[in-house]
C-alpha positions as CSV (number, residue, x, y, z in Angstrom):
1,M,-2.8,-11.7,5.5
2,I,-4.1,-11.8,1.9
3,L,-5.9,-8.8,0.7
4,T,-8.8,-9.2,-1.7
5,A,-10.0,-7.0,-4.5
6,Q,-12.5,-5.5,-2.0
7,S,-10.0,-4.8,0.7
8,R,-9.5,-1.1,1.5
9,P,-5.8,-0.9,2.3
10,R,-4.3,1.7,4.5
11,L,-0.9,2.1,6.2
12,W,-0.5,1.0,9.8
13,K,-1.0,4.0,12.1
14,F,2.7,4.0,13.0
15,A,3.9,3.7,9.5
16,R,4.5,6.5,7.0
17,V,6.0,7.2,3.7
18,Q,8.6,9.9,3.8
19,F,11.2,11.2,1.3
20,D,14.7,10.5,2.5
21,E,17.0,13.3,1.4
22,A,20.2,11.3,1.9
23,R,19.0,8.5,-0.3
24,Q,16.9,10.6,-2.7
25,R,14.2,8.0,-2.4
26,N,10.9,7.5,-0.7
27,V,11.0,5.3,2.4
28,L,8.3,3.4,4.3
29,Q,9.2,4.1,7.9
30,Y,7.9,2.3,11.0
31,P,9.1,2.0,14.6
32,E,11.2,-1.2,14.0
33,G,12.8,-0.1,10.7
34,A,12.3,1.2,7.2
35,V,11.8,-0.1,3.6
36,L,13.3,1.7,0.6
37,L,10.6,2.2,-2.0
38,N,10.8,2.4,-5.7
39,D,8.6,5.0,-7.5
40,T,5.9,2.4,-8.2
41,A,5.7,1.2,-4.6
42,A,5.5,4.8,-3.4
43,E,2.6,5.5,-5.9
44,I,0.8,2.4,-4.6
45,L,1.1,3.4,-1.0
46,A,0.1,7.0,-1.7
47,L,-3.3,5.6,-2.9
48,C,-3.7,3.4,0.3
49,D,-5.9,5.8,2.2
50,G,-8.5,3.2,3.5
51,T,-11.2,4.5,1.3
52,R,-10.2,3.0,-2.1
53,T,-10.5,-0.7,-2.7
54,L,-7.6,-2.6,-3.9
55,S,-9.3,-2.9,-7.3
56,E,-9.8,0.9,-7.4
57,I,-6.1,1.4,-6.6
58,A,-5.1,-1.0,-9.4
59,A,-7.5,0.8,-11.8
60,V,-5.8,4.1,-11.2
61,L,-2.4,2.6,-11.8
62,Q,-3.6,0.7,-14.8
63,E,-4.7,4.0,-16.3
64,R,-1.3,5.5,-15.6
65,Y,0.8,2.6,-16.9
66,G,-1.5,1.2,-19.6
67,C,-1.3,-2.4,-18.4
68,D,-3.0,-4.7,-16.0
69,V,-1.4,-4.4,-12.6
70,Q,-4.1,-5.9,-10.4
71,S,-2.2,-9.0,-9.4
72,D,1.1,-7.1,-8.8
73,V,-0.7,-4.5,-6.6
74,Q,-2.5,-7.3,-4.7
75,S,0.7,-9.3,-4.2
76,Y,2.7,-6.2,-3.0
77,L,0.1,-5.0,-0.6
78,S,-0.5,-8.6,0.7
79,Q,3.3,-8.8,1.5
80,L,3.1,-5.6,3.4
81,A,0.0,-6.8,5.2
82,D,1.9,-10.0,6.2
83,R,4.4,-7.7,7.9
84,E,1.4,-5.7,9.4
85,L,2.5,-2.5,7.7
86,V,-0.7,-2.3,5.7
87,R,-4.1,-3.0,7.2
88,D,-7.5,-3.6,5.7
89,A,-9.7,-0.7,6.7
90,A,-12.8,-2.5,5.6
91,A,-12.0,-5.5,7.9
92,A,-11.5,-3.1,10.9
93,I,-14.9,-1.5,10.3
94,E,-16.6,-4.9,10.1
95,A,-14.8,-6.2,13.3
96,G,-15.5,-3.0,15.3
């Protein structure tokens, strides 16, 4: 699934970001496994609450980092959407 600038990403209801004490890193956990996250990935996912658009998430991160991150954020979240770990809340509202 490719997310667009107007998508409102949120984590799948069975996925969560949690700090792993043993690894001293954030981990995206879900029933079938886990993904180790770097700091940037954890920041992106922290903003994925289903209310912000992908463009709004990128704008927050652009302000923090001082560079254009729109395509990076879109690519990363689309990869997670392909694995069904991130969903588009806007699409769910339109479909339901």
